[in-house]
TIGU-837002 format. One record per atom (N, C-alpha, C): chain; atom name; y, x, z. Coordinates in nm, 3 decimals. Each point is the difference from the previous one (the first is absolute). Example, Ala and Ser with C-alpha at 12.3 -4.5 7.8 and 13.67 -1.06 7.14 Angstrom:
% TIGU-837002
mol,atom,py,px,pz
A,N,-0.569,1.319,0.780 $
A,CA,0.119,-0.089,0.000 $
A,C,0.120,0.090,0.000 $
A,N,0.105,-0.035,-0.072 $
A,CA,0.119,0.082,0.006 $
A,C,0.109,-0.077,0.073 $
//
This chain:
% TIGU-837002
mol,atom,py,px,pz
A,N,-0.374,-3.597,14.114 $
A,CA,-0.037,0.066,0.059 $
A,C,-0.083,-0.034,0.151 $
A,N,-0.081,0.115,0.032 $
A,CA,-0.066,-0.081,0.131 $
A,C,0.075,-0.013,0.127 $
A,N,-0.009,-0.082,0.085 $
A,CA,0.058,-0.074,0.087 $
A,C,0.011,0.136,0.124 $
A,N,0.109,0.060,0.031 $
A,CA,0.027,0.076,0.150 $
A,C,0.068,-0.046,0.107 $
A,N,0.051,-0.118,0.007 $
A,CA,0.057,-0.045,0.095 $
A,C,-0.001,-0.166,-0.002 $
A,N,-0.015,-0.039,0.171 $
A,CA,0.020,-0.142,-0.031 $
A,C,0.095,-0.029,0.134 $
A,N,0.075,-0.115,0.005 $
A,CA,0.100,-0.036,0.034 $
A,C,0.017,-0.125,0.036 $
A,N,0.029,-0.028,0.137 $
A,CA,-0.037,-0.138,0.037 $
A,C,0.198,-0.078,0.053 $
A,N,-0.028,-0.157,-0.011 $
A,CA,0.097,-0.048,0.081 $
A,C,-0.040,-0.017,0.142 $
A,N,0.099,-0.059,0.100 $
A,CA,-0.046,-0.025,0.124 $
A,C,-0.046,-0.133,0.045 $
A,N,0.140,-0.057,0.023 $
A,CA,-0.012,-0.132,0.018 $
A,C,-0.047,-0.102,-0.095 $
A,N,-0.144,-0.080,0.039 $
A,CA,-0.062,-0.097,-0.073 $
A,C,-0.116,0.112,-0.099 $
A,N,-0.012,0.142,0.038 $
A,CA,-0.098,0.051,-0.074 $
A,C,-0.074,0.088,0.145 $
A,N,0.082,0.113,0.028 $
A,CA,-0.084,0.061,0.133 $
A,C,0.037,-0.091,0.111 $
A,N,0.083,-0.048,0.037 $
A,CA,0.035,-0.106,0.089 $
A,C,-0.017,-0.139,-0.064 $
A,N,-0.082,-0.075,0.116 $
A,CA,0.011,-0.146,-0.023 $
A,C,0.122,-0.050,0.060 $
A,N,0.084,-0.096,-0.064 $
A,CA,0.114,-0.016,0.048 $
A,C,0.023,-0.176,0.005 $
A,N,0.012,-0.053,0.109 $
A,CA,0.022,-0.136,0.013 $
A,C,0.111,-0.059,-0.057 $
A,N,0.007,-0.120,-0.058 $
A,CA,0.130,-0.072,-0.033 $
A,C,0.089,0.027,0.096 $
A,N,0.143,0.020,-0.042 $
A,CA,0.147,0.043,0.037 $
A,C,-0.013,-0.141,0.138 $
A,N,-0.032,-0.099,-0.057 $
A,CA,0.039,-0.110,0.090 $
A,C,-0.081,0.012,0.173 $
A,N,-0.122,0.081,-0.039 $
A,CA,-0.089,0.022,0.148 $
A,C,0.098,0.085,0.107 $
A,N,0.108,0.099,-0.058 $
A,CA,0.095,0.068,0.060 $
A,C,0.150,-0.101,0.001 $
A,N,0.019,-0.045,-0.078 $
A,CA,0.114,-0.104,0.019 $
A,C,0.025,-0.111,0.048 $
A,N,-0.093,-0.065,-0.003 $
A,CA,0.011,-0.129,0.017 $
A,C,0.010,-0.050,0.183 $
A,N,-0.105,0.107,0.034 $
A,CA,0.025,-0.028,0.162 $
A,C,0.147,0.042,0.055 $
A,N,0.052,0.089,-0.029 $
A,CA,0.147,0.013,0.007 $
A,C,0.086,-0.086,-0.026 $
A,N,-0.024,-0.101,-0.150 $
A,CA,0.096,-0.098,-0.018 $
A,C,-0.026,-0.107,0.112 $
A,N,-0.101,-0.018,0.035 $
A,CA,-0.059,-0.102,0.125 $
A,C,0.118,0.027,0.143 $
A,N,-0.061,0.142,0.016 $
A,CA,0.048,0.034,0.145 $
A,C,0.142,0.006,-0.025 $
A,N,0.102,0.052,-0.105 $
A,CA,0.139,-0.041,0.008 $
A,C,0.036,-0.137,-0.012 $
A,N,-0.084,-0.093,-0.015 $
A,CA,0.026,-0.141,-0.043 $
A,C,0.109,-0.025,-0.122 $
A,N,-0.010,0.092,-0.107 $
A,CA,0.030,-0.045,-0.099 $
A,C,-0.078,-0.061,-0.130 $
A,N,0.091,-0.079,-0.055 $
A,CA,-0.038,-0.093,-0.114 $
A,C,-0.032,0.077,-0.120 $
A,N,-0.132,-0.028,-0.052 $
A,CA,-0.052,0.125,-0.125 $
A,C,0.124,0.015,-0.105 $
A,N,0.077,-0.077,-0.044 $
A,CA,0.097,0.057,-0.089 $
A,C,0.130,0.092,0.088 $
A,N,-0.013,-0.015,0.092 $
A,CA,0.141,0.065,0.080 $
A,C,-0.093,0.155,0.046 $
A,N,-0.125,0.002,0.009 $
A,CA,-0.063,0.128,0.028 $
A,C,-0.006,0.078,-0.127 $
A,N,-0.026,-0.058,-0.096 $
A,CA,-0.023,0.025,-0.136 $
A,C,0.121,0.053,-0.071 $
A,N,0.121,-0.075,0.035 $
A,CA,0.122,0.043,-0.036 $
A,C,0.035,0.149,0.077 $
A,N,-0.012,-0.004,0.109 $
A,CA,0.022,0.158,0.118 $
A,C,-0.072,0.072,-0.083 $
A,N,-0.134,-0.010,-0.045 $
A,CA,-0.112,0.119,-0.032 $
A,C,0.050,0.050,-0.094 $
A,N,0.075,-0.072,-0.126 $
A,CA,0.043,0.017,-0.083 $
A,C,0.107,0.104,-0.026 $
A,N,0.062,-0.031,0.122 $
A,CA,0.148,0.089,-0.005 $
A,C,-0.024,0.116,0.080 $
A,N,-0.125,0.047,0.027 $
A,CA,-0.031,0.133,0.052 $
A,C,0.025,0.130,-0.095 $
A,N,-0.077,-0.019,-0.091 $
A,CA,0.012,0.102,-0.073 $
A,C,-0.041,-0.069,-0.134 $
A,N,0.139,-0.063,-0.060 $
A,CA,-0.031,-0.034,-0.138 $
A,C,-0.016,0.062,-0.122 $
A,N,0.031,0.122,-0.008 $
A,CA,-0.027,0.096,-0.104 $
A,C,-0.103,0.127,0.053 $
A,N,-0.096,-0.062,0.063 $
A,CA,-0.115,0.086,0.026 $
A,C,0.024,0.136,0.039 $
A,N,0.105,0.035,0.060 $
A,CA,0.000,0.130,0.003 $
A,C,-0.093,0.066,0.138 $
A,N,-0.070,-0.073,0.062 $
A,CA,-0.069,0.054,0.100 $
A,C,-0.112,0.082,-0.093 $
A,N,-0.037,-0.054,-0.108 $
A,CA,-0.113,0.096,-0.116 $
A,C,0.056,0.126,-0.039 $
A,N,0.109,-0.001,-0.009 $
A,CA,0.071,0.136,-0.081 $
A,C,0.037,0.083,0.084 $
A,N,0.044,-0.032,0.143 $
A,CA,0.010,0.076,0.083 $
A,C,0.160,-0.011,0.051 $
A,N,0.030,-0.101,-0.096 $
A,CA,0.187,-0.020,0.020 $
A,C,0.006,-0.043,0.127 $
A,N,-0.082,-0.098,0.052 $
A,CA,0.017,-0.050,0.132 $
A,C,-0.083,0.044,0.077 $
A,N,-0.012,0.089,0.114 $
A,CA,-0.062,0.038,0.120 $
A,C,-0.055,-0.068,0.062 $
A,N,-0.104,0.034,0.085 $
A,CA,-0.074,-0.112,0.109 $
A,C,0.101,-0.068,0.059 $
A,N,0.086,0.108,0.083 $
A,CA,0.085,-0.024,0.107 $
A,C,0.067,-0.116,-0.041 $
A,N,0.086,0.019,-0.114 $
A,CA,0.046,-0.099,-0.044 $
A,C,-0.018,-0.139,-0.043 $
A,N,-0.148,0.037,-0.057 $
A,CA,-0.050,-0.185,-0.047 $
A,C,-0.031,-0.078,0.128 $
A,N,-0.039,0.102,0.147 $
A,CA,-0.003,-0.069,0.101 $
A,C,0.129,-0.052,0.038 $
A,N,0.119,0.051,-0.001 $
A,CA,0.162,-0.041,0.043 $
A,C,0.018,-0.141,-0.084 $
A,N,-0.038,0.003,-0.148 $
A,CA,0.017,-0.128,-0.069 $
A,C,-0.111,-0.118,0.034 $
A,N,-0.120,0.015,0.042 $
A,CA,-0.051,-0.079,0.049 $
A,C,0.045,-0.073,0.132 $
A,N,0.024,0.091,0.067 $
A,CA,0.070,-0.040,0.167 $
A,C,0.141,-0.093,-0.028 $
A,N,0.067,0.053,-0.105 $
A,CA,0.119,-0.074,-0.007 $
A,C,-0.033,-0.124,-0.100 $
A,N,-0.080,-0.004,-0.098 $
A,CA,-0.018,-0.142,-0.064 $
A,C,-0.086,-0.108,0.074 $
A,N,-0.096,0.058,0.111 $
A,CA,-0.084,-0.098,0.049 $
A,C,0.078,-0.026,0.142 $
A,N,0.084,0.113,0.036 $
A,CA,0.056,-0.060,0.169 $
A,C,-0.105,0.049,0.087 $
A,N,-0.068,0.145,-0.026 $
A,CA,-0.087,0.064,0.096 $
A,C,0.058,0.074,0.098 $
A,N,-0.042,-0.007,0.096 $
A,CA,0.043,0.099,0.126 $
A,C,-0.072,0.142,-0.049 $
A,N,0.043,0.093,0.095 $
A,CA,-0.066,0.138,-0.013 $
A,C,-0.095,-0.017,0.000 $
A,N,-0.116,-0.020,0.109 $
A,CA,-0.103,-0.019,0.008 $
A,C,-0.076,-0.113,-0.078 $
A,N,0.063,-0.104,-0.038 $
A,CA,-0.096,-0.066,-0.097 $
A,C,0.018,0.072,-0.185 $
A,N,0.105,0.128,0.006 $
A,CA,-0.023,0.042,-0.158 $
A,C,-0.141,0.088,0.057 $
A,N,0.034,0.064,0.092 $
A,CA,-0.128,0.103,-0.003 $
A,C,-0.141,-0.117,-0.006 $
A,N,-0.008,-0.094,0.056 $
A,CA,-0.102,-0.044,-0.026 $
A,C,-0.016,-0.047,-0.169 $
A,N,0.095,-0.058,-0.037 $
A,CA,-0.032,-0.051,-0.124 $
A,C,-0.056,0.139,-0.119 $
A,N,0.105,0.086,0.027 $
A,CA,-0.049,0.096,-0.088 $
A,C,-0.169,0.079,0.044 $
A,N,-0.042,-0.019,0.155 $
A,CA,-0.115,0.037,-0.005 $
A,C,-0.097,-0.094,-0.083 $
A,N,0.036,-0.118,-0.005 $
A,CA,-0.062,-0.121,-0.031 $
A,C,-0.029,0.031,-0.166 $
A,N,0.125,0.061,-0.063 $
A,CA,-0.001,0.005,-0.133 $
A,C,-0.093,0.125,-0.027 $
A,N,0.010,0.099,0.078 $
A,CA,-0.102,0.121,-0.026 $
A,C,-0.148,-0.029,-0.008 $
A,N,-0.027,-0.075,0.104 $
A,CA,-0.137,-0.055,-0.011 $
A,C,-0.039,-0.057,-0.075 $
A,N,0.061,-0.125,-0.064 $
A,CA,-0.002,-0.050,-0.139 $
A,C,-0.009,0.087,-0.104 $
A,N,0.105,0.102,-0.024 $
A,CA,0.004,0.069,-0.111 $
A,C,-0.113,0.092,-0.017 $
A,N,-0.083,0.066,0.121 $
A,CA,-0.105,0.099,-0.001 $
A,C,-0.110,-0.064,-0.038 $
A,N,-0.004,-0.131,0.045 $
A,CA,-0.124,-0.119,-0.015 $
A,C,-0.155,0.064,0.051 $
A,N,-0.077,0.029,-0.100 $
A,CA,-0.149,0.008,0.072 $
A,C,-0.034,0.129,-0.067 $
A,N,-0.053,0.099,0.016 $
A,CA,-0.019,0.134,-0.074 $
A,C,-0.169,-0.076,-0.099 $
A,N,0.013,-0.007,-0.127 $
A,CA,-0.137,-0.013,-0.056 $
A,C,-0.082,0.138,-0.011 $
A,N,-0.058,-0.019,0.093 $
A,CA,-0.091,0.118,0.041 $
A,C,-0.096,0.074,-0.124 $
A,N,-0.061,-0.109,-0.082 $
A,CA,-0.061,0.038,-0.112 $
A,C,0.025,0.047,-0.094 $
A,N,0.139,-0.001,-0.007 $
A,CA,0.088,0.032,-0.143 $
A,C,0.047,0.119,0.058 $
A,N,0.004,0.019,0.123 $
A,CA,0.132,0.149,0.036 $
A,C,-0.144,0.080,0.021 $
A,N,-0.131,-0.025,0.036 $
A,CA,-0.063,0.085,0.003 $
A,C,-0.082,0.041,-0.131 $
A,N,0.009,-0.094,-0.100 $
A,CA,-0.017,0.077,-0.125 $
A,C,0.099,0.083,-0.072 $
A,N,0.137,-0.048,0.017 $
A,CA,0.090,0.072,-0.021 $
A,C,-0.032,0.168,0.060 $
A,N,-0.015,0.008,0.129 $
A,CA,-0.026,0.115,0.072 $
A,C,-0.125,0.083,-0.081 $
A,N,-0.102,-0.088,-0.031 $
A,CA,-0.109,0.079,-0.076 $
A,C,0.022,0.088,-0.131 $
A,N,0.124,-0.055,-0.060 $
A,CA,0.049,0.051,-0.125 $
A,C,0.039,0.126,0.026 $
A,N,0.077,0.067,0.079 $
A,CA,-0.002,0.114,0.002 $
A,C,-0.124,0.104,0.066 $
A,N,0.006,0.133,-0.050 $
A,CA,0.085,0.060,-0.044 $
A,C,-0.007,0.022,-0.190 $
A,N,-0.109,-0.093,-0.042 $
A,CA,0.013,-0.011,-0.133 $
A,C,0.097,-0.077,-0.078 $
A,N,0.100,-0.060,0.038 $
A,CA,0.090,-0.080,-0.045 $
A,C,0.135,0.024,0.110 $
A,N,0.083,0.017,-0.063 $
A,CA,0.174,-0.041,0.103 $
A,C,0.000,-0.120,0.017 $
A,N,-0.003,-0.015,0.099 $
A,CA,0.108,-0.155,0.059 $
A,C,0.070,-0.007,0.043 $
A,N,0.081,-0.131,-0.006 $
A,CA,0.156,-0.040,0.013 $
A,C,-0.019,-0.149,0.051 $
A,N,0.143,0.001,0.057 $
A,CA,0.044,-0.142,0.086 $
A,C,0.139,-0.008,-0.109 $
A,N,-0.008,-0.113,-0.064 $
A,CA,0.122,-0.019,-0.050 $
A,C,0.066,-0.157,0.029 $
A,N,0.084,-0.023,0.071 $
A,CA,0.051,-0.110,0.059 $
A,C,0.149,-0.032,0.020 $
A,N,0.047,-0.134,-0.039 $
A,CA,0.110,-0.036,0.032 $
A,C,0.000,-0.020,0.131 $
A,N,0.071,0.027,0.075 $
A,CA,0.023,0.032,0.152 $
A,C,0.128,-0.046,0.083 $
A,N,0.014,0.002,0.110 $
A,CA,0.111,-0.003,0.049 $
A,C,0.049,0.131,0.108 $
A,N,0.097,0.011,0.044 $
A,CA,0.044,0.118,0.071 $
A,C,-0.092,-0.036,0.150 $
A,N,-0.082,0.110,0.048 $
A,CA,-0.096,-0.022,0.134 $
A,C,-0.121,-0.008,-0.058 $
A,N,-0.040,-0.042,-0.118 $
A,CA,-0.126,-0.006,-0.037 $
A,C,-0.092,0.100,0.018 $
A,N,0.056,0.122,-0.027 $
A,CA,-0.105,0.129,0.004 $
A,C,-0.049,0.023,0.133 $
A,N,0.108,0.010,0.098 $
A,CA,-0.013,-0.024,0.185 $
A,C,-0.101,-0.061,0.011 $
A,N,0.007,-0.160,-0.018 $
A,CA,-0.104,-0.075,0.037 $
A,C,-0.133,-0.014,-0.077 $
A,N,0.001,0.022,-0.100 $
A,CA,-0.155,0.031,-0.074 $
A,C,-0.067,0.097,0.039 $
A,N,0.084,0.089,0.018 $
A,CA,-0.044,0.145,0.032 $
A,C,-0.103,-0.025,0.151 $
A,N,0.108,-0.057,0.115 $
A,CA,-0.017,-0.031,0.124 $
A,C,-0.175,-0.070,0.001 $
A,N,0.020,-0.133,-0.094 $
A,CA,-0.115,-0.073,0.005 $
A,C,-0.137,0.087,-0.078 $
A,N,0.046,0.051,-0.132 $
A,CA,-0.123,0.031,-0.053 $
A,C,-0.026,0.154,-0.083 $
A,N,0.113,0.062,0.036 $
A,CA,0.009,0.125,0.003 $
A,C,-0.027,0.050,-0.179 $
A,N,0.109,-0.076,-0.089 $
A,CA,-0.049,0.048,-0.131 $
A,C,0.021,0.136,-0.037 $
A,N,0.077,0.049,0.070 $
A,CA,0.055,0.153,-0.023 $
A,C,-0.134,0.093,-0.011 $
A,N,-0.083,-0.043,0.069 $
A,CA,-0.116,0.093,0.026 $
A,C,-0.104,-0.078,-0.100 $
A,N,-0.014,-0.097,-0.054 $
A,CA,-0.067,-0.052,-0.101 $
A,C,0.019,0.016,-0.152 $
A,N,0.135,0.032,-0.004 $
A,CA,0.046,0.017,-0.191 $
A,C,0.063,0.092,-0.009 $
A,N,-0.005,0.110,-0.115 $
A,CA,0.056,0.098,-0.069 $
A,C,0.152,-0.047,0.035 $
A,N,0.031,-0.139,-0.041 $
A,CA,0.167,0.022,-0.062 $
A,C,0.030,-0.158,0.064 $
A,N,0.088,-0.001,0.068 $
A,CA,0.083,-0.169,0.046 $
A,C,0.123,0.021,-0.084 $
A,N,0.046,-0.137,-0.090 $
A,CA,0.142,-0.038,-0.041 $
A,C,0.006,-0.096,0.050 $
A,N,0.119,-0.029,0.076 $
A,CA,0.066,-0.127,0.064 $
A,C,0.126,-0.007,-0.080 $
A,N,-0.013,-0.129,-0.065 $
A,CA,0.126,-0.037,-0.083 $
A,C,0.149,0.024,0.072 $
A,N,0.009,-0.044,0.160 $
A,CA,0.141,0.041,0.092 $
A,C,0.008,0.141,0.015 $
A,N,-0.072,0.102,-0.065 $
A,CA,0.028,0.131,0.034 $
A,C,0.054,0.085,-0.105 $
A,N,-0.078,-0.085,-0.139 $
A,CA,0.081,0.062,-0.123 $
A,C,0.078,-0.079,-0.059 $
A,N,0.010,-0.113,0.043 $
A,CA,0.132,-0.043,-0.081 $
A,C,-0.042,-0.116,-0.126 $
A,N,-0.109,0.019,-0.013 $
A,CA,-0.063,-0.085,-0.104 $
A,C,-0.128,-0.088,0.033 $
A,N,-0.012,-0.122,-0.053 $
A,CA,-0.060,-0.101,-0.003 $
A,C,-0.105,-0.016,-0.075 $
A,N,-0.102,-0.051,-0.031 $
A,CA,-0.082,-0.043,-0.097 $
A,C,0.054,-0.168,-0.043 $
A,N,0.008,0.008,-0.111 $
A,CA,-0.098,0.035,-0.122 $
A,C,0.114,0.106,-0.059 $
A,N,0.074,0.082,0.035 $
A,CA,0.100,0.064,-0.077 $
A,C,-0.070,0.140,-0.030 $
A,N,-0.006,0.013,-0.137 $
A,CA,-0.057,0.104,-0.037 $
A,C,-0.018,0.127,0.065 $
A,N,0.105,0.062,0.043 $
A,CA,0.036,0.100,0.028 $
A,C,-0.088,0.039,0.139 $
A,N,-0.006,-0.088,0.064 $
A,CA,-0.087,0.025,0.146 $
A,C,-0.161,0.008,-0.074 $
A,N,-0.027,-0.027,-0.128 $
A,CA,-0.137,0.048,-0.022 $
A,C,-0.021,0.144,-0.075 $
A,N,0.106,0.039,-0.055 $
A,CA,0.076,0.129,-0.042 $
A,C,-0.035,0.099,0.119 $
A,N,0.080,-0.045,0.149 $
A,CA,-0.016,0.077,0.083 $
A,C,-0.110,0.056,0.066 $
A,N,-0.111,-0.143,0.006 $
A,CA,-0.136,0.020,0.045 $
A,C,-0.067,0.084,-0.127 $
A,N,0.003,0.001,-0.121 $
A,CA,-0.089,0.109,-0.042 $
A,C,0.058,0.150,0.000 $
A,N,0.139,0.007,0.038 $
A,CA,0.072,0.117,-0.002 $
A,C,-0.030,0.125,0.184 $
A,N,-0.033,-0.124,0.068 $
A,CA,-0.065,0.046,0.141 $
A,C,-0.124,0.032,-0.024 $
A,N,-0.080,-0.083,-0.098 $
A,CA,-0.135,0.028,-0.003 $
A,C,-0.060,0.115,-0.060 $
A,N,0.125,0.014,-0.111 $
A,CA,-0.018,0.106,-0.102 $
A,C,-0.093,-0.064,-0.107 $
A,N,-0.031,-0.101,-0.015 $
A,CA,-0.085,-0.039,-0.098 $
A,C,0.087,-0.103,-0.090 $
A,N,-0.051,0.000,-0.153 $
A,CA,0.046,-0.098,-0.088 $
A,C,-0.034,-0.170,0.031 $
A,N,0.069,-0.061,-0.049 $
A,CA,0.013,-0.147,0.020 $
A,C,-0.151,-0.055,-0.008 $
A,N,-0.052,0.010,-0.123 $
A,CA,-0.143,0.012,-0.044 $
A,C,-0.145,0.028,0.112 $
A,N,0.070,0.102,0.062 $
A,CA,-0.093,0.025,0.142 $
A,C,-0.007,-0.020,0.108 $
A,N,0.053,-0.167,0.001 $
A,CA,0.041,-0.021,0.113 $
A,C,-0.050,-0.139,0.003 $
A,N,-0.083,-0.051,0.085 $
A,CA,-0.032,-0.134,0.060 $
A,C,0.100,-0.047,0.098 $
A,N,0.057,-0.143,-0.050 $
A,CA,0.098,-0.053,0.128 $
A,C,-0.037,-0.133,0.026 $
A,N,-0.034,-0.021,0.118 $
A,CA,-0.029,-0.136,0.059 $
A,C,0.102,-0.093,0.065 $
A,N,0.039,-0.108,-0.016 $
A,CA,0.101,-0.080,0.036 $
A,C,-0.048,-0.149,-0.030 $
A,N,0.068,-0.109,0.134 $
A,CA,-0.019,-0.131,-0.028 $
A,C,0.102,-0.060,-0.050 $
A,N,0.130,0.047,-0.072 $
A,CA,0.088,-0.040,-0.077 $
A,C,-0.024,-0.002,-0.111 $
A,N,0.000,-0.104,-0.091 $
A,CA,-0.019,0.020,-0.167 $
A,C,0.117,0.075,-0.036 $
A,N,0.130,-0.055,0.006 $
A,CA,0.122,0.084,-0.071 $
A,C,-0.016,0.155,0.056 $
A,N,-0.051,0.064,0.093 $
A,CA,-0.044,0.120,0.050 $
A,C,-0.075,0.044,-0.095 $
A,N,-0.121,-0.020,-0.046 $
A,CA,-0.102,0.017,-0.064 $
A,C,0.054,0.013,-0.133 $
A,N,0.046,-0.106,-0.074 $
A,CA,0.048,0.021,-0.132 $
A,C,0.047,0.119,0.000 $
A,N,0.121,0.000,0.080 $
A,CA,0.107,0.103,-0.024 $
A,C,-0.060,0.161,0.013 $
A,N,-0.119,-0.018,0.077 $
A,CA,-0.087,0.134,0.022 $
A,C,-0.083,0.023,-0.121 $
A,N,-0.043,-0.110,-0.064 $
A,CA,-0.085,0.020,-0.136 $
A,C,0.084,0.064,-0.112 $
A,N,0.170,-0.077,0.018 $
A,CA,0.062,0.033,-0.120 $
A,C,0.051,0.156,0.024 $
A,N,0.029,0.039,0.124 $
A,CA,-0.005,0.148,0.032 $
A,C,-0.133,0.105,-0.073 $
A,N,-0.048,-0.045,-0.014 $
A,CA,-0.170,0.077,-0.045 $
A,C,-0.107,0.007,0.120 $
A,N,0.062,-0.056,0.122 $
A,CA,-0.139,-0.024,0.110 $
A,C,-0.106,-0.070,-0.037 $
A,N,-0.106,0.009,0.065 $
A,CA,-0.119,-0.111,0.009 $
A,C,0.002,-0.073,0.104 $
A,N,0.117,-0.164,-0.017 $
A,CA,0.013,-0.036,0.093 $
A,C,-0.113,-0.079,0.046 $
A,N,-0.025,-0.069,0.113 $
A,CA,-0.086,-0.053,0.035 $
A,C,0.031,-0.140,0.097 $
A,N,-0.005,-0.118,-0.048 $
A,CA,0.042,-0.127,0.090 $
A,C,-0.072,-0.027,0.148 $
A,N,0.019,0.033,0.070 $
A,CA,-0.098,-0.019,0.127 $
A,C,-0.025,-0.136,0.028 $
A,N,-0.152,-0.047,0.032 $
A,CA,0.003,-0.147,0.020 $
A,C,-0.096,-0.007,0.133 $
A,N,-0.100,0.118,-0.018 $
A,CA,-0.111,0.002,0.110 $
A,C,-0.022,0.134,0.002 $
A,N,-0.033,-0.005,0.101 $
A,CA,-0.077,0.186,0.052 $
A,C,-0.096,0.066,-0.099 $
A,N,-0.094,-0.143,0.019 $
A,CA,-0.122,0.064,-0.120 $
A,C,0.034,0.035,-0.138 $
A,N,0.077,-0.110,-0.029 $
A,CA,0.022,0.026,-0.172 $
A,C,0.113,0.118,-0.054 $
A,N,0.079,0.035,0.154 $
A,CA,0.104,0.091,-0.040 $
A,C,-0.089,0.126,0.001 $
A,N,-0.088,0.026,0.102 $
A,CA,-0.076,0.132,-0.024 $
A,C,-0.068,0.035,-0.132 $
A,N,-0.062,-0.154,-0.026 $
A,CA,-0.129,0.022,-0.095 $
A,C,0.110,0.059,-0.163 $
A,N,0.134,-0.037,-0.001 $
A,CA,0.077,0.015,-0.046 $
A,C,0.044,0.124,-0.038 $
A,N,0.034,0.061,0.109 $
A,CA,0.048,0.127,-0.006 $
A,C,-0.133,0.089,-0.027 $
A,N,-0.112,-0.024,0.056 $
A,CA,-0.090,0.094,-0.038 $
A,C,-0.059,-0.038,-0.154 $
A,N,0.057,-0.064,-0.031 $
A,CA,-0.048,-0.049,-0.143 $
A,C,0.092,0.133,-0.092 $
A,N,0.118,-0.044,0.032 $
A,CA,0.104,0.098,-0.047 $
A,C,-0.057,0.143,0.027 $
A,N,-0.017,0.053,0.108 $
A,CA,-0.036,0.123,0.031 $
A,C,-0.096,0.059,-0.089 $
A,N,-0.102,-0.067,0.001 $
A,CA,-0.157,0.030,-0.087 $
A,C,0.030,0.024,-0.123 $
A,N,0.109,-0.115,-0.067 $
A,CA,0.031,0.009,-0.148 $
A,C,0.067,0.138,-0.044 $
//
């Protein structure tokens, strides 16, 4: 079947995101904690990754960071603000502009594993709601890639069959699962290569 929709992951695809250490290492040094102590505290914050499925709200996430790291209320606010700056990274304007150019010939979507608060933060910075036809955040639907149910949800919301969708992500297991579900999964490595690959599938 012909391609009718193109979906994009956010962090590492539409956004260029620095290594997590860029956010965390300054805080480790600021708090005077040894690396093993800091890492152990961080691991206790959300061991079952509830932030990604909506089971751990942003306010509770902040509270857990404060408790594990011994942060004051003001420090916790700073910590979370730094987290969001890291999380949202820098917009890949070339890829985003390309995604926008696909409309209205193709439906476009965001399908992203996410944390509570991501829609607010990314909308404030990048206005994704105005640029894409559909946004699915994992924490809002309780499903995390590579769970095949999230790909089924994507297709249902777009009203397309899996073989009518191109999906771009930078995580190999997410692409593998998408392809197994029947989507045209593409592993993002560079913006020019990804644009060329999408264009090739559209042309075919």
